[in-house]
N, C-alpha and C positions, 0 to 999 in steps of 0.2 A: 409259777408255770413250769411244766416240764420242758427241758431243753429239746427242741425239735431237731430232726435230722437236717444237716446243712444241705442246701441245694447242690453244692459242688461235690458232695460225697458219694453220689451214685455212680456206679460203673457205667461207662458209655454203652449204649445199645448199638452194636455194629451189625447191621442186617446183612452185609455182604463182605466178602473176604478183603477187598482192597480198602475198606473203610468208607466213611462218608465225608465228602469234601463240602464245606459250607457253601451254600448257594449265594450268588450275588443278590438274587431276589428269590423268594420262595415261589415255586412255579404255579402258574394259573392255567396252564394248558398242557396237553400231552406233548406238544413240540418242546416246550421248556423242560419237561421231564426227560424227554429223549436227549436233549442237549446236556443234561446232567448225568446221562446214562442210568436213569432210574427205570426199572421195570414196573414199579408201583410206589405208592405212598404208604407210609405206616399210619400216618394221621392226616386227616383232611379237615381243615378249618373252614366252616361256612359262616360268612359274615354279611351283615346288612349294609356295611360301609364300603366305599371304594378302598382298595388295598393301598395303603400308604405305609411304607417301611420305616416307620418313625415311632419312637417309644411313647408318644402321646396317643397312639392307637392300640387298642387292646389286642387286635389280631396279630399285630407285629410283635408285641411283647411275648405273647404265648407261643407264637410260631417260632421266633428266634430262640426262646428258652428251650423248647422241645428239641429244636435243631441242635442246640449246644449239648443236649443229653444224648445225641447220636441217633435221633429219629429223622426219617425223611418226611417232611411236612409240606403239604400242598395247600393252596388257598382257592376257595370258590367264593368269589366276591359278587354280591348282589345278583344271585341266580334268578332266572325266571321261575317263579314258584307255581306257575299254572300247571306244570306237569313235572314228573320226576326226571325228565331227560337231562336238564341242566345239572342235576346232582350226580350224574354219571360221567361228567366231562373229564374227570381225572381217574376214572376207574374206581375199583373197590378198594377202600383202605384196608390195610392188614390188621389194624388194631381198632380204631374207632373214628367216628365223626365228632368234631368239637363245634358246637353251634352257639352263635351269639347274634343278637339283633344289631349290634354295633355299639358305638360309644354312647348312644342314647336309647332310652325306651322308645320303641317304635311309635307308640301312641303320642307321646310328647313330641316326637320328631314330626309327626304328621299333622297335629291339630293344635290350635291356640287354646288359651284358657276358656274361650267362649265356644270351643268345639268347631271352629271354622277351619277348613283345610288350609294348610300352609302352602304357599306358592313356590317354595324352593326347599332345597335340602343341602345344608352346608357340608355334609359328609359324602356327597355324590359329585362325580366329575361333571362340570358344567352347571352345578347346583340344581340339576333337574329333579323335580319332585316325583314321587311314585315309583322309585326303583326298588322299594322293599314293600312287603305287604303289611297291613295292620297285624299286630301281634306276631311279629316276624319270627321270634324264637319258636313258637308253637308250630307255625306253618312250615318253617324250614325243617324242623325235627320230623314232622309227619312225612314230608317229601323224601328226606334222607332214608327213613325207614322203608318207604315205598321203593326207593331206588335199589337198595340192597338189604333184603330181609336178613335178619339175624346179626347184622353189624351193630355193635353198641353205639349209642348216641349219648354224648355228654353235653349238657347245656350249661352256660355260664354267662358272664357279662352282667351289665346293670339291669337289664330287663328280667332275666331269670332270677338274679339275686334279690330284687325288690318284690318279686312275686312268688317267693318261696313258700309262703303260707297264704291262707285265704285273705284276700285284700279287697278294699273298696276300689272300684274302677270308675273313674269320673266320666269316661266316655260312654259307658253303657248304663251308668248310675245303678249298678248292681254290685253285690258282693260276688266276686269270682273265686273259683277254687284255686288252690295252689297250681302253679304252672306245670308241676310234675304230672298229675293225672290227666290234665288237658293235653299236654304235648306227648305223653307216653315216653318221655326220655328215660333212660336207664339210670342216670345219675345227674344231680345238679351240684355244681360247684359255686358257692356264693362268696361274696367279698373278694379280697385279693387272692387270685387263684393260683399263684406260682407254686406254693408248697403242695397243694392238693393235686394239681394237674400233673406235676412231675412224678409224684408217688403213684398215682393211678396209672399213668402211662407205663411205668416200669413194672408194675404188678400185672397189668394185662399182658404186657410183652412176655412176662415170665409164665404165662399160661393160666393166670388166675381168672375165674369167672367174675365178671363185673357185678353180678347179683350178690356175690359173697363179699364184696368190698364195702363194708359197712362201718369201718372203724376209723375213717380219716376225718380229721377236723375240717370244718369248712365245707362239708358235703351234706346233701339231703337226698332222700330216696324214699320209695314206697315200701312198706312192709306190713305184714299181718300180725297185729297184736304186739305185746311186749315180750322180749326174750326172757328166758329164765335168768334169775339172779339179779334182776333190776328192781330198784325201789321206785315207785311212782309217787310223785307229789301231785295230787289231783287238784287242779285249779279250774276244772270245767264247770263248777257251780259257784256263782257269786254268793248266793245266800244258802246257808246250810242249817238244818235243824239240829240243835244239840240238846242233850239232856242236862239237867242241873248238875249231875255228877261229872259231866264232861264239858267244862266251859268252852264257849266258842273262841277259837283262836285264829280263824281266818281273818287276815288283816283287811280284807275288802268287804266283809260281810255286813249286811243290813240286819239289825236285830229286831226289826218290827215283826210282830207275830204273823201279820197278814202276808207279807211278802215271803217270810220264811216258809209258811205252810204251803203257799201256792207253788213256790219254787221246788220244795221237797216233793210235792205231789207230781209236778210236771216231770221232775227228774226221774222219779220212780216209774211213771208211765212210759217215759222214753226208753227205759231199759227192758221193758217187758218183751220177751220173745226175741231179743237181739243178743248177739255174741258179746260177751264181756270184753271190752276193749283192753282191759288191764290183765287179761288172762296170761299167766306165766310169770307175773311179777311176784317177787318175794314178799313185798308188803306194799300196801297202798295207804298213803297218808294224806291228810288235808294239806293243801299248799301252805297254809299259815302255821302248821304245826311245827314247833321247834323240837327236833329230835337230834340228840347228840350221836355222833359216831357214823353219820351218813357219809359215804364217799361219793364225791362228785362224779367220778369216772363211771359209776354204775347207778346214778340217780337221773331220772328223767322227769320233766314237768309236763303233765298233760294239760294242754290248752283246751279251751272250749272248742267243740267240733265246728267244722264248716257249716253244718246245718244250724247249729246254735247261733253262730255269729251272723249268719245270713238272715236270721229271723228276729234277732234281738240286739238292739243297739247297745244295751248295757254289757252284754257279753262281748260285743265287738270292742268297745272301749277298754274293757278289762283285759282282753287278749292283747291289745296293743301295749298296755302298761306292763304286763308280765313279760311279753316278748322283749321290750326295750330294757327291762331290768336284767336280762340275761344276755347282754352283748359284750361284756368284758371278758376277754379270753382267759383272764386270770381266775375267774370264779364262775363262769357261765356253765350251766348244765345243759344236757341235751333237752330238746323240746319235741313233743309229739302232738299232732293234731289229726283227729279223726276226719276222714272224708268217705262217707258211706260205710263200707265194710272194711276199709283199709286205712292205714295210718300214713301220714307224711311225717317222716322222722328227720329232725335236724340235729346234726352233731354240733358241739360247741364251735365258736368262731375260730379261724386259723390263728396260729401264733404269728405275730408280726415278724417281718424280715429283719435280720440284723443289718447294721450299716454296711458290712462287707457284702452281704447277699444283695442288698438293694443296689449297691454300686455295680455289682457284676451284672445284674439284670439290665441296668440302663447303659452298660458299656458293651453290650453284645454288638455284633457287626451290622448295625442298621445302615442302610444307604441314606436314610433321612429324606427319601424322595418317594413320590407316587410311582406305581408301576407304569412302565412306558406304554402299556396298552391304552392309556387315556390320552396319549398325544399331548396336544397343547391346551386341552381343556383344564380350566381352573377348578380346584377343589377348595372352596372357601375355608373350611376348617383347617386344612393344611397351610394355606397362606397365612392364617392367623397365628399358628403356633410354629411356623417354620424356623424362626430364630428365637424361640423361647426355650427355657430350660426348666424341667421339673425337678425341684430340689427336695420335695417331701410329699408324703401322702398321709391321709387321715385328718380328722378334725375333732377336737374336744369341745367345740362350741355348743353343739347340741341344739342348734336352731330347729324349731319344730317343723318348719315348712321345708326343710332341706333333707335330702336322703343320703348325703355324703357319709354321715356317721354310720348309717345302717349298712352301707356298702363297704366303706374303707376302714371303719372302726374309729375309736376315740384315741387310740395310742398313736402318737406321731412317729412315722418312720422317716428318717432323714438320710440323705446321701452325705458322704464325706465331702469336705471342702475341695480336696484334690480331685475327686471324681467330677464335680461340677466344673472345675476349671479345665479339666481335660476335655469335657464336652464342648465348652466354649471354644477352646483351641481347635477342636475338630471342625466346628462350623467355620471358624475363621480360615482354616487352611484348606478346606475341601469344597466349600460352596462358592461358586463363581459369582453368585448374585448377592453375596453378603457384603454390605456396605459399612460394617463396623458397629452396627447398633443391635444389641440384644433386646428383644421386645419384652421379655419378662423373665425374672427369676422367681419362681413361686410354686404354687400347687393349689389345692383347695382353698388355702389362705396364704397371704403373703408373708406373715410373720409368726408362724408357729414352728419354724425350723428349729429343731433340737430342743424344743420346750417339752418338759416331761415332769412327772411327779418326782418329788424329792426323795421318796422312799418307795422302793419296789414292793415291799410288803403291803404298804397302804394302797398302792396302785392296784395290786392283785386282788385286794379285798373290796375295793370301792364299787359302789353301784350307783353313784351319782350320774344323772343323765347329762350333766354339763359341768365342766371344770371352771366355768366363768359366769355362771348364773345361779342364784341371784347376785352373787359377787364372786370375785376371783378366789378360788380355794387357796388357803394359806399353804397347802402342800404342793401347789403348782409353782414350778420355777418360771420366772418371767424375765430372766436375763437374756437380752437380745444380742449380747456381745458376739457370739459365734456368727450370727447373721450379719451384723455390722461388719465384721472382719471379712466375711465372704463378699459382701458388696464392694468393699475397698479393694480387695485383691482382684476381683473381676474387672472393675473399671480401670485398674492400672495395668491390665494386660496390654502388651504390644498389639496394635492394630484394632483395639476396641475404643470406639468413640464415646458411646453412651450405653449404659445398662439401665433400662427402664423397669419399673415395677408395675405390673398391670393386674396381678391377682388381687382379690379382695382383701382389704386390710382390717384386722381386728384392732380398732383404735383404742378400745378399752384395755387391751394388753400393751399397746405401744406407749401409752402415757406413763407406764411404769419404767420406761427406759428412754428419757429425753435424748440421750446420745444417739440412739437409733433413729429417732425422728429427725434429728439434725442431719444425719447422714442421708436419710431418705429424701428429705426436702431439698437439701443443697445439691444433690447429685443425680437423683433417680426419678424425678417428677418432670414430665414434659409439659409443664404449664398447668395441667389439671390432674387432680388425683381423685379417683372414684372411690367412695366409701358407701357403706350401706347401713345407715341408722334404722331403716325400714319403717319406722314410725316415731311419733313424738309422745304418744299417750300411753301412760303406764298400764291402762286396762288392756290395750292391744299388745304391748310389749311383753306383758306377763304371759300371754298365750304363745308368743313367739320364742320365749326365753332369750330375749335380747336386752342389753343394758339400757338404762334410762338415758334421756337426751343430755343429761349432765356430762356424761363421758365424751359426747361429741363436742361440747363447749370446751372441755379441757384440752382435747386434741386440737381443736381449731386455734386455740390460743397459742399453742406451741408451734403449730403449722405456720401461722401468720408471722410469729416472731422469727423463726428460722428462715422463712422466705425473705423477710425484710433484711435480715443479716446477710443473706446471699445476694441481695440486690435483684431479686426476681419477683415479678408479679405473677403469682400463682393462685389457683382457685381450687376449692373443694367442690366436688360434684356428688351430692348425696343421692342415694337411690332409696325408693320407697315402694311398699307393697300395698295394693288396694284389696279390699274384700277379704282380708284374712279372717279366719274364725275368731269370734269374740269381738270384732270391730263393729262399733255402732256408727250411725250417721253422725252423731255428735263428735265421735273420735275423728272422723274424716274431716268434718268442718274445722275442728281445732288444728288439725294438720295443715289444712289449706291456709288458714290464717297465719300459721307459723311460716309457711312457705312465702306468703305475701310479705310478711314483716321482714323476712330475710332476703327478699328479692330473688327467690329461686323460682324459675319457670321451667319445670322438667319437660324435656322433649319426648322422652320415652319413659313409660311407667310399666311396672310389672303387676299384672293382675294375678292373684293367688290361683295356683293350679293344684288340686289335690292329687299329688303324685303317689304311687303305691307305697304303702308301708310307713310313710312319714307320720309323725305324731299329729301334726296339724290336719292331715287327711282324716285321721280317726276322729278328731274334733269336728271336722266338717260333716262327716257322715253321721256320727252318733249324737252330735250337739252336746257332748259331755267332755270333761277335761281329764284325759289320762295322766296328766302330770300329778294328779291327786288320786287317792284311793277311790275306786269305783264302788258305789253302793246304789241301791234302788232309790235312794234319796239324794243322789248327787245332783248338784246344781246344773241346770242347762246352760250351755254356752250358745248365746245367740249368734247366729252365723248368717252372713249375707249369702243368699242362695239364688234369689230370683234374678233374672236377666236385668230387670229394671233397677234393682238396688245395686247390682254390680256395676252397671253403667253409671249410676250416680256416684259411687265411690271412686271410680276412675275419673269422672268429671271433676271431682274435688281436687285431685292431684294436678289436673290440667285446667285449673280455674281461669288461666289467662287465655285460653283458646275460645274464641267467639262461638265455635260450634257447640260448646258446652253451656253457654250462658242461659239458654232457655230452660234446660234441665235444672241448672243450679238455682235460677230465680224461683221456679216452682217449688223446689225443695226448701229453700230458705223461707219462703212464705209459710209452708206447712210446719216448719220447725219454729215459727215465731221469731225469725231473725230477718225480718224485712229491713231492719236497720243496716244490713250489710249489702243492700242493693242501692246503688247510686254511684255518683262520680267522685265522692270524697276519697281521701287517702285511706280511710279506715274501711272502705267498702270492698267487698270481694268481687262483685260483678256490677257493671253499669245498668242503668234503667233499661236500655235497649241495645241491641246489637248495632255495631257501626254501620253495617249494611242493612238497608231496609227501613231507614227512618221515615216517619210520616212527614207530609208537607208542613204541618204545623210545627214539628220539631225543627225542620230545616229553616222555617221562617224565624223561629225564635233564635236559632243560632246566628242567622244573618243579622237580625236586629241587635243581638248582643255584640257581634263583631263591629257593626256600624257605630254603636254608641261608644265602644271601646276606642275606635279610631278617632272619633270626635274629641273624646276626653284627652287622648294623647296629644292631639293637635293643639287644643286649647292650652294644655300645660306648657308646651314648647313656646307658644306665643307669650304666655305670662313670664316665662324665664327670660325671653329676649327683652321684654319691656323693663324688667327689673335691672338687667344689665345696662340698658341705655340710660336709665335714670340715675 
């Protein structure tokens, strides 16, 4: 990978003679701007979350980072989107609007897996629901453009990032276009935005037209056709017809003559009378063609168009596979996807931050508090992370149902030990409500801190979707010693009582370092440790890219041993997902029986939600498996889709809840497993619910109890007679 420009190397942008004094809080009103003696803002951030000046909130990181570059930054938090008036409250920005829906996709924020409206919002003061619109990024962008015509609008955050190409939308059950043409934003920054947003800001400030800023990694934009000098690897056709002189090389092609002819015919028809989307390219090659001498910096992969993926599930699954193979910043190439007569162009992902850069971003002058405009209202998301520390970002797990990798990348970015310790000391010394307990040291995972590939060349060339599935890659370092040392140093700080670990633990990694488990179990578990096997059945786990249940048993053995050595009674709390693509009713029954054998009675269960861009979402929509090469003969992935089946799968996880017994009894009979209905230890559900027994059943129970009492009484009499004799 080319060495990127360091975040601290840019000259400060000083917009007025006396310089820019860092604001205690970024202003949210004209009065606050006047107090800072600002006549205008250079950049205005629009966010769907309440403004919390804490590094766990995206708007705070981007705002403070741009401020550190010398820009005057304002915040418009949760504006009324019904008109453009609220988007004018800070005046016109000198450079651009930066828009994000918040820390969550707005649709996930608003609706459950069953599409029912949520009654609260953890990212809003008072937890009030409805403070942001559906598809907030698109709506905010349109209103910002309405408020001040001609002012550039840049979108980012998780909603924009995960909707950067055509994607399946669970809530409308349609394939939606990229968010770029829908929102009409001028530029999209995806993934971790620090590098891109700083460069874009300085280049716009220098007078560069945003329409001409097309060379920054981690950005996406609309363009017409392919620029001159680029080579196109065309993956828009799954099946292609080849002559005998030119053998087929497409790695995903179906060689059946019927499909080949149909696809070739359809492809030819679709291009009649239309502009060649590859016009301007130096050469156009099949995606699977192995050609030496191609340079990544001027090679682009053409994905199937929006129209293709919207009409054909095979093209959709194929697109998902190609997209995910191009996510390593060390070898990723640009991607392009046709939308009508224009292209959505995606540059390669951003280069990860160095440890020094990561430290500097998290040590900007955050107040670590909500804006005082919210008064005494509680913001649940802030209360949850107030005393937690983010020590890393990224995830190489590759779980198909999760979008962390698509957003933050597979390469782990870690802070230095000293930086983390300084943040703990800052909390200890400045927050009057701190009682000595750090609630979490973690990130997307608890124990990937400073884990990386043993060889940079191998890492740069790798296209694996996961470093830990189907087994842990031999090139992956699994030494937890730096993390163990961090835990020890943190818990030994003056004024620190306990340091808890609340982030999700990859126990399949942890078992390779028992010393880490011992430190974790002895000092950092508050009685219960949450882990996520997600399932027990290999059929489902293979679609999740999760380890087998054997890793769980290995970890549990060590967890129990070290808990006993520490003289503590501690428990593992496993989490599971229902209705994941590829899960059968039999898989869920087997999981329920496992839960019963191990005496687990989950209070909360997670039903699978097809979030944008996740591999499992592609499985859900296409009923194909993008973890394998897609052809017209690819095996279907049976997926729980109906409300009835999803309800049943959730009921299996909560087999102990009497509300689910009627559903389970009916299903067990249909599955030929009536032997699991009854009052025996081996049974999953009783014959009848506790409430609503018939008179006959009550009579039988009373008779049983009466005879039992008589038998006990006679036994006692017999014992007394034996003693007297």
